[in-house]
C-alpha positions as a printed Julia matrix, in Angstrom:
613×3 Matrix{Float64}:
  -0.02   0.03   0.02
   1.33   3.45  -0.99
   2.52   5.53   2.06
   0.1    8.47   2.68
   1.71  11.84   1.68
   1.53  14.46   4.4
   1.09  18.06   3.34
   3.09  19.64   6.15
   2.6   23.12   4.83
  -1.22  22.92   5.55
  -0.6   21.82   9.03
   0.24  23.82  11.92
   2.28  23.76  15.07
   3.16  26.17  17.87
   4.81  28.74  15.67
   2.77  28.51  12.31
   3.36  26.31   9.59
   4.39  22.91  10.21
   6.58  22.84   6.89
   9.79  22.5    8.96
   8.76  19.37  10.59
  10.12  16.81   8.09
  13.58  18.3    8.23
  13.45  18.28  11.92
  12.56  14.4   11.86
  15.22  13.79   9.37
  17.62  15.46  11.95
  16.58  12.99  14.65
  18.05  10.31  12.55
  21.48  11.9   12.31
  24.46  10.03  13.86
  25.52  13.13  15.59
  24.09  13.68  19.05
  24.19  17.39  19.1
  22.02  17.51  15.88
  19.5   15.21  17.48
  19.59  17.33  20.72
  18.8   20.49  18.89
  15.95  18.89  16.51
  14.32  17.39  19.71
  14.25  20.48  21.53
  12.66  22.22  18.41
  10.08  19.33  17.95
   9.1   19.28  21.51
   8.56  23.18  21.58
   6.78  23.04  18.22
   4.52  20.0   18.46
   3.76  20.17  22.45
   4.37  23.6   23.39
   3.8   24.1   27.11
   1.36  21.23  26.91
  -0.59  22.13  23.97
  -0.78  20.07  20.95
  -1.65  21.09  17.24
  -2.8   19.6   13.91
   0.76  18.69  13.05
   1.24  16.76  16.3
  -0.72  13.67  15.57
   0.78  13.5   12.01
   4.43  13.36  13.56
   3.57  10.57  15.78
   4.23   7.37  13.46
   7.74   8.85  12.54
   8.53   9.72  16.32
   7.52   6.23  17.06
   9.9    4.74  14.41
  12.75   6.78  15.68
  12.05   5.75  19.17
  12.34   2.2   18.2
  14.89   2.14  15.41
  16.47   5.53  15.53
  20.18   6.02  16.57
  19.58   7.77  20.04
  17.68   9.87  22.44
  15.06   6.87  22.77
  13.79   7.99  26.42
  13.4   11.6   25.34
  11.34  10.49  22.18
   9.17   8.51  24.32
   8.52  11.18  26.68
   7.72  13.52  23.84
   5.19  10.99  22.52
   3.75  10.95  26.33
   3.45  14.7   26.38
   1.5   14.57  22.89
  -0.81  11.9   24.11
  -1.47  13.94  27.38
  -1.59  17.38  25.49
  -4.29  20.09  25.72
  -5.61  21.97  23.04
  -8.61  22.0   20.54
 -10.7   18.83  21.2
 -10.24  17.64  17.76
  -6.52  17.94  17.82
  -5.92  16.54  21.38
  -8.39  13.39  20.39
  -6.28  12.99  17.2
  -3.12  13.15  19.12
  -4.09  10.69  21.71
  -5.48   8.26  19.13
  -2.33   8.62  17.17
  -0.05   7.74  20.11
  -2.41   5.04  21.38
  -2.05   3.35  17.82
   1.7    3.62  17.98
   2.06   1.96  21.45
   1.7   -1.61  20.71
   4.77  -1.41  18.21
   6.83   0.05  20.98
   5.89  -2.34  23.84
   9.3   -4.29  23.5
  10.86  -1.29  24.91
   9.34  -2.09  28.28
  12.42  -4.69  28.52
  14.96  -2.48  26.97
  18.46  -2.73  28.68
  18.33   0.79  29.53
  16.34   1.73  32.68
  15.57   5.34  31.43
  14.0    3.8   28.41
  11.92   1.33  30.5
  10.81   4.08  32.57
   9.8    6.54  29.7
   8.02   3.48  28.09
   5.79   2.93  31.26
   5.18   6.84  31.48
   4.09   6.67  27.78
   1.55   4.02  28.47
  -0.05   5.71  31.57
  -0.19   8.83  29.4
  -2.58   7.15  26.97
  -5.29   6.65  29.92
  -7.24   3.75  30.97
  -9.42   3.48  27.82
  -6.26   2.6   25.66
  -3.98   1.28  28.11
  -6.2   -1.62  29.59
  -4.94  -4.28  27.07
  -1.46  -3.47  28.56
  -2.04  -4.05  32.15
  -0.94  -7.69  32.16
   2.29  -6.47  30.9
   2.83  -3.71  33.48
   1.9   -6.14  36.08
   4.39  -8.7   34.99
   7.19  -5.88  34.6
   6.55  -4.93  38.21
   7.26  -8.43  39.33
  10.34  -8.75  37.17
  11.71  -5.19  37.14
  15.12  -4.93  38.97
  15.65  -1.06  38.83
  13.92   0.5   42.08
  13.09   3.72  40.37
  11.33   1.93  37.4
   9.43  -0.17  39.9
   8.27   3.05  41.59
   7.02   4.3   38.31
   5.18   0.96  37.39
   3.31   1.25  40.85
   2.14   4.72  39.92
   1.03   3.71  36.46
  -0.82   0.75  37.7
  -2.38   2.99  40.17
  -3.56   5.25  37.55
  -4.7    2.78  35.04
  -5.8   -0.37  36.98
  -9.67  -0.41  37.28
  -9.73  -3.03  40.0
 -10.18  -0.99  42.88
  -9.89  -3.36  45.69
  -6.98  -5.28  43.97
  -5.18  -1.99  43.17
  -5.78  -0.92  46.9
  -4.39  -4.33  48.29
  -1.23  -4.22  45.84
  -0.39  -0.75  47.04
  -1.08  -1.68  50.73
   1.44  -4.58  50.3
   3.96  -2.53  48.79
   4.09  -0.09  51.64
   6.42  -2.72  53.24
   8.63  -2.93  50.31
  12.47  -2.48  51.1
  12.9    0.25  48.48
  11.66   3.7   49.45
  10.92   4.62  45.91
   8.53   1.92  45.71
   6.99   2.55  49.32
   6.55   6.28  48.36
   4.78   5.44  44.92
   2.34   3.09  46.85
   1.68   5.61  49.43
   1.09   8.44  46.8
  -1.4    6.04  44.97
  -3.43   5.49  48.18
  -3.32   9.05  49.33
  -4.6   10.13  45.95
  -7.72   8.33  46.42
  -8.16   8.62  50.27
 -10.93  10.7   51.69
 -10.07  13.67  53.71
  -8.84  14.01  56.4
  -6.04  11.81  55.32
  -5.27   8.77  57.31
  -2.41   9.33  59.66
  -0.58   6.04  58.83
  -0.64   6.85  55.04
   0.85  10.22  55.89
   3.75   8.69  57.89
   4.35   5.88  55.21
   4.57   8.71  52.53
   6.97  10.95  54.52
   9.3    8.2   55.94
   9.55   6.85  52.29
  10.3   10.15  50.95
  12.89  10.97  53.66
  14.55   7.6   52.85
  14.77   8.56  49.2
  16.88  11.7   49.27
  17.45  11.71  45.53
  13.87  10.95  44.77
  12.42  13.29  41.8
   9.11  13.41  39.93
   9.04  11.72  36.49
   8.95  13.96  33.49
   5.26  13.53  33.0
   2.08  11.88  34.48
  -1.49  12.23  33.13
  -3.78  14.62  35.08
  -5.3   12.44  37.71
  -1.88  12.1   39.23
  -1.28  13.83  42.57
   2.17  14.1   44.11
   2.29  13.15  47.64
   3.3   16.78  48.66
   0.33  18.13  46.78
  -2.08  15.79  48.29
  -0.83  16.33  51.83
  -1.39  20.07  51.52
  -4.98  19.55  50.93
  -5.32  18.46  54.39
  -3.64  21.17  56.95
  -3.43  18.75  59.8
  -1.84  16.03  57.61
   0.67  18.65  56.19
   1.49  19.78  59.9
   2.11  16.06  60.86
   4.4   15.53  57.8
   6.17  18.79  58.87
   6.73  17.35  62.35
   8.09  14.12  60.79
  10.67  16.09  59.05
   9.32  16.87  55.54
  10.28  20.72  55.0
   6.84  21.92  53.61
   6.27  24.76  56.52
   6.08  27.59  54.04
   4.11  25.48  51.68
   1.6   25.12  54.38
   1.35  28.95  55.12
   0.96  29.72  51.4
  -2.18  27.48  51.13
  -3.73  27.93  54.44
  -4.55  31.06  56.58
  -3.36  31.63  60.36
  -1.02  28.51  60.4
   2.16  30.67  60.95
   2.15  29.9   64.73
   2.13  26.17  63.88
   4.86  26.6   61.37
   7.08  28.87  63.45
   9.14  26.34  65.52
  10.18  24.73  62.22
  10.87  27.91  60.51
  13.05  29.17  63.38
  15.09  25.89  63.26
  15.34  26.02  59.54
  16.44  29.74  59.26
  20.3   30.62  59.49
  22.44  33.4   58.11
  20.62  33.27  54.61
  18.92  36.31  53.04
  16.16  34.35  51.48
  15.23  32.4   54.47
  15.19  35.6   56.67
  12.76  37.31  54.17
  10.58  34.19  54.43
  10.75  34.56  58.22
   9.97  38.07  58.02
   6.85  37.35  55.99
   5.83  34.8   58.56
   6.4   37.35  61.37
   3.7   39.52  59.83
   1.05  37.1   60.85
   2.18  36.13  64.29
   0.8   37.03  67.65
   3.03  39.12  69.98
   4.61  36.15  71.58
   5.54  34.68  68.14
   7.03  37.99  67.03
   9.14  38.0   70.13
  10.68  34.64  69.14
  11.36  35.93  65.73
  13.19  39.09  67.19
  15.31  36.93  69.44
  16.26  34.72  66.5
  16.98  37.37  63.89
  18.72  39.99  66.31
  22.22  38.38  66.07
  22.14  38.44  62.28
  21.45  42.28  62.12
  25.3   42.4   62.79
  26.22  40.19  60.14
  29.34  41.04  58.08
  27.18  40.17  55.0
  25.16  43.18  54.0
  22.51  41.33  52.28
  21.85  39.13  55.4
  22.04  41.97  57.68
  19.41  43.92  55.75
  17.21  40.63  55.39
  17.52  40.42  59.24
  16.47  44.09  59.84
  13.49  43.54  57.55
  12.63  40.62  59.82
  13.08  42.66  62.87
  10.76  45.23  61.53
   8.06  43.03  60.36
   8.05  41.6   64.16
   7.3   45.2   65.17
  10.73  45.64  66.94
  11.42  49.63  67.32
  15.06  49.3   66.9
  14.47  48.3   63.36
  14.09  51.85  62.44
  17.63  52.98  63.57
  19.18  49.79  61.99
  17.43  50.58  58.75
  18.79  54.27  58.86
  22.12  52.72  58.97
  21.59  50.33  56.01
  20.48  53.32  53.82
  23.81  54.74  54.7
  26.09  51.7   54.4
  24.21  49.22  52.18
  22.06  51.34  49.87
  22.3   49.06  47.02
  21.1   45.81  48.43
  17.63  44.66  47.47
  16.91  43.64  51.01
  17.76  47.4   52.19
  14.64  48.29  50.06
  12.74  45.78  51.69
  13.73  46.98  55.21
  12.9   50.49  54.31
   9.41  49.34  52.96
   8.77  47.22  56.17
   9.77  49.95  58.58
   7.49  52.51  56.91
   4.5   50.24  56.77
   4.92  48.93  60.24
   5.76  52.22  62.23
   4.11  54.82  60.07
   5.0   58.3   61.21
   7.81  56.76  63.54
   9.72  55.83  60.35
  10.42  59.29  59.79
  14.31  58.88  60.42
  14.39  56.5   57.64
  12.69  58.9   55.36
  15.17  61.51  56.49
  17.97  59.1   55.54
  16.67  58.62  51.94
  16.08  62.22  51.57
  19.68  62.81  52.59
  20.99  60.63  49.81
  19.07  62.51  47.36
  20.41  65.9   48.83
  23.94  64.63  48.8
  23.75  63.7   45.15
  24.94  60.15  45.8
  21.63  58.37  45.6
  19.28  56.8   45.58
  20.69  53.38  44.7
  18.76  51.6   42.19
  17.18  49.2   44.62
  16.1   51.83  47.3
  12.3   52.63  47.15
  11.23  56.26  47.09
   7.64  55.38  47.25
   7.67  55.34  51.3
   8.95  59.09  51.03
   5.34  59.95  49.59
   4.36  59.48  53.29
   6.77  62.37  54.21
   6.26  64.6   51.29
   7.62  67.76  53.48
  10.97  65.72  53.71
  11.07  65.05  50.03
  10.2   68.64  48.96
  13.58  70.19  49.13
  14.96  67.42  47.06
  12.35  67.93  44.23
  14.88  69.41  41.88
  17.27  66.18  42.27
  14.17  64.01  41.94
  13.18  65.9   38.63
  16.73  64.69  37.36
  15.72  61.1   38.02
  12.58  61.01  36.1
  13.09  58.4   33.33
  16.57  57.39  34.53
  18.08  54.78  36.82
  15.17  52.49  37.18
  13.22  54.9   39.4
  10.6   56.26  36.83
   7.3   55.24  38.42
   8.46  55.84  42.09
   9.95  59.36  41.19
   6.77  60.36  39.3
   4.6   59.19  42.25
   6.73  61.0   44.79
   6.67  64.33  42.76
   2.86  64.0   42.49
   2.72  63.45  46.34
   4.95  66.8   46.89
   2.64  68.62  44.77
   2.98  72.32  44.06
   6.11  72.55  46.3
   7.92  70.42  43.77
   8.53  73.41  41.52
   9.11  74.34  38.05
  11.96  71.66  37.44
   9.48  68.83  38.44
   6.85  70.38  36.13
   9.28  70.22  33.15
  10.46  66.76  33.88
   7.02  65.46  34.21
   5.92  67.23  30.97
   8.8   65.43  29.2
   8.07  62.0   30.88
   4.36  62.43  29.72
   5.39  63.17  26.18
   7.85  60.21  25.98
   7.27  56.95  24.23
   6.65  54.82  27.43
   2.81  55.25  27.38
   2.49  53.59  30.85
   4.73  56.0   32.45
   3.19  58.92  30.25
  -0.14  58.34  31.96
   1.41  58.42  35.54
   3.38  61.55  34.72
   0.38  63.39  33.43
  -1.56  62.79  36.56
   1.63  63.85  38.46
   1.87  66.98  36.44
  -1.78  67.82  37.22
  -1.04  67.51  40.9
   2.0   69.68  40.81
   0.73  72.47  38.55
  -3.1   72.27  39.5
  -3.66  72.51  35.73
  -5.57  69.56  34.2
  -5.48  70.48  30.64
  -2.09  68.99  29.93
  -3.01  65.82  31.68
  -6.32  65.71  29.59
  -4.19  66.19  26.35
  -1.94  63.31  27.24
  -4.63  60.9   28.29
  -7.24  61.43  25.67
  -5.32  59.6   22.86
  -4.25  57.08  25.24
  -7.98  56.31  25.94
  -8.61  55.42  22.47
  -5.3   53.39  22.03
  -4.06  49.87  22.76
  -3.28  51.0   26.27
  -6.74  52.01  27.13
  -6.87  49.74  30.11
  -3.96  51.64  31.63
  -5.3   54.9   30.95
  -8.74  54.64  32.25
  -7.58  54.37  35.95
  -5.43  57.43  35.43
  -8.5   59.47  34.11
 -10.24  58.72  37.3
  -7.24  59.9   39.46
  -7.81  63.16  38.05
 -11.35  63.23  39.76
 -13.62  66.13  38.67
 -10.88  67.58  36.51
 -10.97  64.45  34.35
 -14.52  65.64  33.2
 -13.48  66.26  29.35
 -12.39  62.43  29.36
 -15.54  61.19  30.67
 -17.15  60.33  27.15
 -14.0   57.99  26.5
 -14.22  56.44  29.91
 -17.93  55.87  29.43
 -17.17  54.14  26.19
 -15.17  51.59  27.95
 -17.77  51.27  30.47
 -20.4   50.31  27.87
 -18.23  48.35  25.48
 -15.16  47.12  27.28
 -14.27  43.66  28.37
 -15.55  43.1   31.98
 -12.37  43.75  33.94
 -12.04  46.97  31.95
 -15.55  47.94  32.55
 -15.01  47.56  36.28
 -11.94  49.99  36.15
 -13.97  52.38  33.97
 -16.83  52.15  36.47
 -14.52  53.23  39.19
 -13.17  56.19  37.15
 -16.62  57.33  36.21
 -17.33  57.55  40.11
 -14.25  59.33  40.83
 -14.85  61.85  38.11
 -18.41  62.6   38.69
 -18.33  62.23  42.58
 -21.69  60.86  42.73
 -23.03  58.71  39.91
 -23.82  55.11  40.85
 -26.62  54.01  38.59
 -24.45  52.5   35.83
 -21.4   51.99  38.13
 -22.46  49.59  40.74
 -23.37  46.58  38.48
 -19.87  46.56  36.52
 -18.02  46.58  40.0
 -20.55  43.93  41.48
 -19.89  41.64  38.56
 -16.17  41.8   39.09
 -15.92  41.74  43.02
 -16.51  37.97  43.15
 -16.2   35.93  40.04
 -14.55  32.87  41.1
 -13.24  31.34  44.3
  -9.89  32.91  43.83
  -9.29  36.57  43.99
  -7.32  38.19  41.34
  -6.26  41.89  41.01
  -9.47  42.99  38.94
 -11.51  41.53  42.08
  -9.35  43.48  44.57
 -10.0   46.79  42.46
 -13.69  46.02  42.61
 -13.76  45.54  46.16
 -11.63  48.8   46.77
 -13.92  50.7   44.39
 -17.13  49.37  46.31
 -15.52  50.4   49.7
 -14.9   53.94  48.15
 -18.6   54.14  47.02
 -19.76  52.91  50.4
 -22.21  50.56  48.78
 -22.49  46.78  48.66
 -25.06  44.94  46.49
 -26.91  42.32  48.82
 -26.14  39.39  46.62
 -22.2   39.94  47.22
 -22.47  39.72  51.05
 -22.61  35.91  51.29
 -19.7   35.16  48.95
 -17.73  37.98  50.42
 -18.32  36.65  53.9
 -17.17  33.26  52.8
 -14.08  34.73  51.32
 -13.37  36.67  54.53
 -14.0   33.87  56.71
 -12.23  31.09  54.58
  -9.38  28.92  56.33
  -7.99  28.42  52.87
  -6.24  31.32  51.0
  -8.41  32.75  48.3
  -5.46  35.0   46.95
  -2.17  33.55  45.65
   1.25  35.37  46.21
   3.84  34.26  43.73
   6.07  37.27  43.93
   9.53  37.23  45.12
  10.23  36.86  48.69
  10.48  40.52  50.12
   9.29  40.03  53.64
   5.93  41.47  52.88
   2.71  40.18  54.28
   0.84  37.7   52.15
  -1.42  39.0   49.53
  -4.18  37.05  50.85
  -4.34  38.69  54.27
  -4.4   42.01  52.5
  -7.24  40.85  50.46
  -9.04  39.66  53.57
  -8.59  42.96  55.33
 -10.02  44.78  52.2
 -12.91  42.46  52.17
 -13.71  42.78  55.79
 -13.52  46.63  55.51
 -16.01  46.61  52.83
 -18.37  44.38  54.73
 -18.01  46.44  57.99
 -18.51  49.98  56.49
 -20.54  49.71  53.38
 -24.37  50.19  53.04
 -25.94  47.08  51.78
 -28.32  47.75  48.76
 -30.57  45.92  46.56
């Protein structure tokens, strides 16, 4: 039978037309490993980009399978690529075609389950699992036989996981996994415990938690395989679904303390003993301890104080600054004077900026000496260093006013653009003519995001809104309309000439943009709520997780002082949840977790707003 000719130019992969796939497949047949390495990377990125498959993916499967079976090398990697294609996401027709193509190719590859190379055997088992129970059912006898025969512990562990995902015989599967909890090899015990934990109801049984943790600690070089299909749940992820089980695992020695507090609220006191034992003279760990301190009761903060105080004298300026940040977050007054020294002695350290930020937020007016130190660096012409935040000076505009001319020189330079613009706006008319000129230049520059901020700051410095309006008007009709709408609202009543453009966004923008526009309309008009409340209400709670647009809507409703009645119950659930509703994936800066800030904002809205409707 004549082979089917594939018109690759009519197919697509992640980067457009798939006409380059045949050449990449030919390169995989090269005797030169470096050529194969480069081609494999291109194929994986093109055919299964970040887990998505495309029309070309299924068509490439037969040749990828042939190369895995008879090619000159990179056999495990080719099998893992096939597994990724089988488990890929994307358009339903393309994912179904990809899954079908891989399942069709698997029977010809089964001999690789006995390959001399354990990495190939492992990859072959992973590939079978990726095809899912519907296609893998005929292969289960082979997997069971391989489990009995396999000499390599890591591959045995992978077989246990695959059988757990594919075997429909519930009681037999559980009995096998239970028996393997006594296996001499920790990788096998861990795979068995993972399988049992995946299907166990909450709260998780204590014996399974102990089996999983002790097996994991006995296998220090354990790492997850390249790919498992979606029902798979790593033991750590499953443990974190049950905070008591996670704390039990922590007590047994599994270092998941920070994972617990990132998932669950108000668990910082439970995690503190572990965190103190784990934190030494390390900048990142001290900053993580600083974040923990933000949510501790007084006795916990005292323990943090005693632990970090010796590190505030470290000869390493980064460690010293991180320790001072932790001291500030623990509410220790001496952090103010120590931060003043940091500004003078280690102004370029990132953690110095975190200490300045922490002292300003925690101590408020009592942080004035730190603001003076930052202002002194401005006056001396030696700073600020790129990492030192200027935004805290906005709390003390009178201190910053004498440095306005120096600040004006920094607009658009040295990585301080937004902070300098914010600070000049906070100084207001006292910033003077130099600031006016600098802000005008920034508002007319190519950076449209900065331009909107500079236009608003220019208005605050000069009191004349005409220039800000002229800058924002074209932005409100361009690609950055979403950035410009909040800036128009910041002008307040002076933004009235921009109201038609904001109203256009309110009427026809995407839902998140409509929420921003609603708040801007209210700020400009100072009283209008009839067409503002509904868009804000729709965005205030749209899912179980809070995202920035939800936070914006909550803040706006608080400013309006109005709360639609149907939002009370979901917002109450968000405020009272024991599980976090907002994630915090930013770098470790010793700040409070974003979720606690969200909780405070929601509670403020519930406590202060008038319930309507």
